[in-house]
C-alpha positions in Angstrom: 0.0 0.0 0.0 -0.8 2.5 -0.9 -1.6 3.3 -4.5 -3.7 6.4 -4.9 -6.7 4.5 -6.0 -6.8 2.3 -2.9 -6.5 5.4 -0.7 -9.3 7.2 -2.6 -11.6 4.3 -1.9 -10.7 4.3 1.7 -11.3 8.0 1.9 -14.6 7.8 0.1 -15.7 5.1 2.5 -14.7 7.5 5.3 -16.7 10.3 3.6 -19.6 8.0 3.2 -19.7 7.6 7.0 -20.1 3.9 6.9 -16.9 4.1 8.9 -18.8 5.8 11.6 -21.4 3.1 12.0 -21.3 -0.6 11.5 -17.9 -1.0 10.0 -14.6 -1.3 11.8 -12.7 1.0 9.5 -12.8 4.2 11.6 -9.0 3.7 11.9 -8.7 4.2 8.2 -8.4 7.9 8.8 -4.6 7.4 9.0 -2.3 6.8 6.1 -1.0 3.4 5.3 2.4 4.3 6.7 0.7 5.1 10.0 -1.4 1.9 10.2 0.4 -0.9 12.1 -2.0 -3.5 11.1 -4.1 -4.5 8.1 -7.0 -2.2 7.2 -10.3 -3.4 8.7 -13.4 -3.7 6.6 -17.0 -4.3 7.3 -18.5 -7.6 8.2 -19.5 -8.0 4.6 -15.9 -8.8 3.8 -16.6 -12.2 5.3 -18.6 -13.4 2.3 -19.8 -16.9 1.7 -19.1 -18.6 -1.6 -21.8 -18.8 -4.3 -24.9 -16.8 -5.1 -28.6 -17.4 -4.9 -31.6 -17.1 -7.2 -32.0 -13.4 -6.4 -29.2 -12.8 -8.9 -26.3 -11.6 -6.6 -23.0 -11.9 -8.3 -24.7 -11.7 -11.7 -25.5 -8.0 -12.0 -22.0 -6.6 -12.7 -21.7 -4.2 -15.6 -18.9 -3.9 -18.1 -17.3 -1.1 -16.0 -17.0 -3.4 -13.0 -19.8 -1.7 -11.2 -22.9 -3.5 -9.9 -26.2 -3.2 -11.6 -28.2 -0.6 -9.5 -31.2 -0.2 -11.8 -33.5 -1.9 -9.3 -32.6 0.4 -6.4 -35.7 2.4 -5.3 -35.6 6.2 -5.3 -36.1 6.1 -1.5 -34.0 3.3 -0.1 -35.0 3.9 3.5 -36.8 6.2 5.9 -35.4 7.0 9.4 -37.7 8.8 11.8 -39.3 10.5 8.8 -36.0 11.4 7.1 -35.4 9.8 3.7 -32.2 8.0 2.5 -32.3 8.3 -1.3 -30.9 6.2 -4.1 -28.3 9.0 -4.7 -27.1 8.5 -1.1 -27.0 4.8 -1.4 -25.5 4.1 -4.8 -22.0 5.7 -4.5 -21.4 3.9 -1.2 -22.7 0.6 -2.5 -20.6 0.8 -5.6 -17.4 1.6 -3.7 -17.9 -1.3 -1.2 -18.8 -3.6 -4.1 -15.6 -2.8 -5.9 -13.7 -3.5 -2.6 -15.4 -6.8 -2.3 -14.6 -7.6 -5.9 -10.9 -7.1 -5.3 -11.2 -9.4 -2.3 -13.2 -12.0 -4.3 -10.4 -12.1 -6.9 -8.0 -13.3 -4.2 -10.4 -15.6 -2.4 -12.3 -17.0 -5.4 -15.6 -16.2 -3.6 -18.4 -14.3 -5.3 -19.7 -11.1 -3.9 -23.1 -11.6 -2.2 -24.8 -8.5 -3.7 -28.0 -8.8 -1.7 -26.2 -9.1 1.6 -24.0 -6.2 0.6 -27.0 -4.0 -0.3 -28.7 -4.8 3.0 -25.5 -4.0 5.0 -25.0 -0.7 3.1 -28.6 0.3 3.8 -28.2 -0.6 7.5 -25.0 1.4 7.7 -26.7 4.4 6.2 -29.6 4.0 8.6 -27.2 3.9 11.5 -25.4 7.0 10.2 -28.7 8.9 9.9 -29.7 7.9 13.4 -26.4 9.0 14.9 -26.6 12.3 13.0 -30.1 13.0 14.3 -29.0 12.2 17.8 -26.0 14.5 17.4 -28.3 17.3 16.4 -30.6 16.6 19.4 -27.5 16.6 21.6 -26.5 20.0 20.4 -23.3 19.0 18.7 -21.9 21.8 16.5 -19.2 21.6 13.9 -17.4 24.7 12.5 -16.3 25.3 8.9 -12.7 25.3 10.3 -13.2 21.8 11.7 -14.5 20.6 8.3 -11.6 22.2 6.4 -9.1 20.5 8.8 -10.8 17.1 8.3 -10.7 17.6 4.5 -7.0 18.4 4.6 -6.4 15.2 6.7 -8.5 13.1 4.3 -6.5 14.4 1.4 -3.2 13.8 3.2 -4.2 10.3 4.1 -4.8 9.7 0.4 -1.4 11.1 -0.4 -3.0 13.8 -2.5 -3.3 17.6 -2.5 -6.7 19.0 -1.5 -7.4 19.9 -5.1 -6.6 16.5 -6.4 -8.5 14.8 -3.7 -11.6 16.8 -4.4 -11.2 16.0 -8.1 -10.9 12.3 -7.3 -14.0 12.5 -5.2 -16.0 14.2 -7.9 -15.1 11.5 -10.3 -16.7 9.0 -7.9 -19.9 11.0 -7.6 -19.1 13.3 -4.7 -18.7 17.0 -5.5 -17.1 19.4 -3.0 -20.4 20.3 -1.4 -21.2 16.7 -0.8 -17.8 16.0 0.6 -18.2 18.9 3.1 -21.6 17.7 4.1 -20.4 14.2 4.7 -17.4 15.3 6.7 -19.6 17.5 8.8 -21.8 14.5 9.6 -18.8 12.4 10.5 -17.4 15.0 12.8 -20.8 15.4 14.5 -21.0 11.7 15.1 -17.4 11.5 16.4 -18.1 14.3 18.9 -21.4 12.7 20.0 -19.7 9.4 20.7 -16.9 11.2 22.6 -19.5 12.9 24.7 -21.6 9.8 25.5 -18.9 7.1 25.7 -15.5 8.7 25.9 -12.9 9.9 26.4 -11.1 6.8 25.0 -7.8 5.8 26.4 -5.2 3.2 25.5 -3.4 1.3 28.2 0.2 0.0 28.0 -1.2 -3.5 27.9 -3.6 -2.7 25.0 -0.8 -1.0 23.1 1.4 -4.0 23.6 -1.3 -6.3 22.3 -1.7 -4.2 19.2 2.0 -4.3 18.6 2.1 -8.1 18.9 -0.8 -8.3 16.5 1.0 -6.0 14.0 4.1 -8.2 14.3 2.2 -11.4 13.7 0.4 -9.9 10.7 3.6 -8.7 9.2 5.2 -12.1 9.7 2.2 -13.8 8.0 2.5 -11.4 5.1 6.1 -12.1 4.8 5.5 -15.8 4.7 2.8 -15.4 2.1 5.3 -13.4 0.0 8.0 -16.0 0.3 10.1 -13.9 2.6 12.3 -15.5 5.3 12.7 -12.9 7.9 13.9 -10.3 5.4 13.8 -6.6 5.7 10.1 -6.2 4.7 9.0 -8.6 7.4 10.4 -6.5 10.2 8.3 -4.0 12.2 9.8 -0.9 14.0 10.4 -1.1 17.7 7.3 -0.6 20.0 8.3 2.8 21.2 8.6 4.0 17.7 5.2 2.8 16.8 3.5 3.8 20.1 1.8 7.0 18.8 0.1 5.2 15.9 -0.7 2.2 18.1 -2.3 4.4 20.7 -4.3 6.1 18.0 -5.3 2.7 16.6 -6.5 1.4 20.0 -8.5 4.5 20.7 -10.1 4.3 17.2 -11.1 0.7 17.8 -12.7 1.6 21.0 -14.5 4.5 19.4 -15.8 2.3 16.6 -17.1 -0.3 19.1 -18.8 2.4 21.1 -20.3 3.8 17.9 -21.7 0.4 16.9 -23.2 -0.2 20.3 -24.8 3.3 20.5 -26.2 3.0 17.0 -27.7 -0.3 17.9 -29.5 1.3 20.9 -30.8 4.1 18.7 -32.0 1.5 16.1 -34.0 -0.4 18.7 -36.1 2.7 19.5 -36.3 4.3 16.0 -39.0 4.3 13.3 -37.1 2.7 10.4 -38.3 1.4 7.0 -36.0 -0.1 4.5 -37.3 -0.5 0.9 -34.8 -2.8 -0.7 
């Protein structure tokens, strides 16, 4: 990692706010150099082989994107607020492409129906959290949004201008990017208020370091390396800052998932897929 295309997908997933709900990729805010362990993905990464009669795995277009003709104009309603096809399709296509890349390695087909359901649920959770943040009085300034945009561009190894151009090619203009970042920041502040602050103990940092070492060794073995330079990881103290950030991010993600679940139990939600 990382080629720009991979980073753009990660950042779009970030901007789509699925990271703020039912996926474990909140830690993807950092660059690949900062990530001591493999990027986490949503539960939909664990796909089962095969497809059923509903047609999943058979709707791919020539451009590698899934067929979204059957997606309704209103995908879901959350406490009276609508989640539209325009909200749904860019996120679904991005996640589909990520699953396609994984399926090429695993030989397992993408379960499109399951992925659609998960994308819809993630958007529902995001809307619920956003509504709660508004009720909670969470405010986000333009300065906060600009800073988050700069960080997203940096994590993609791009300038702000190139990053926004890349997002536009994937269906998200600058206005949409700002709106999504604002929602993400609201949710992060909400979770910090209701569940934080999140801290990382020395024991947790040590466990994260051992996990990083194990993963690096496994990658080296898969690549045919025998303890070579690429299979080595930096000393613990050198990695401590990013490990601490990783642990805190994991805790924030878990707290977000749990809180979104509580809101979902009490919400008026209709999904039209």
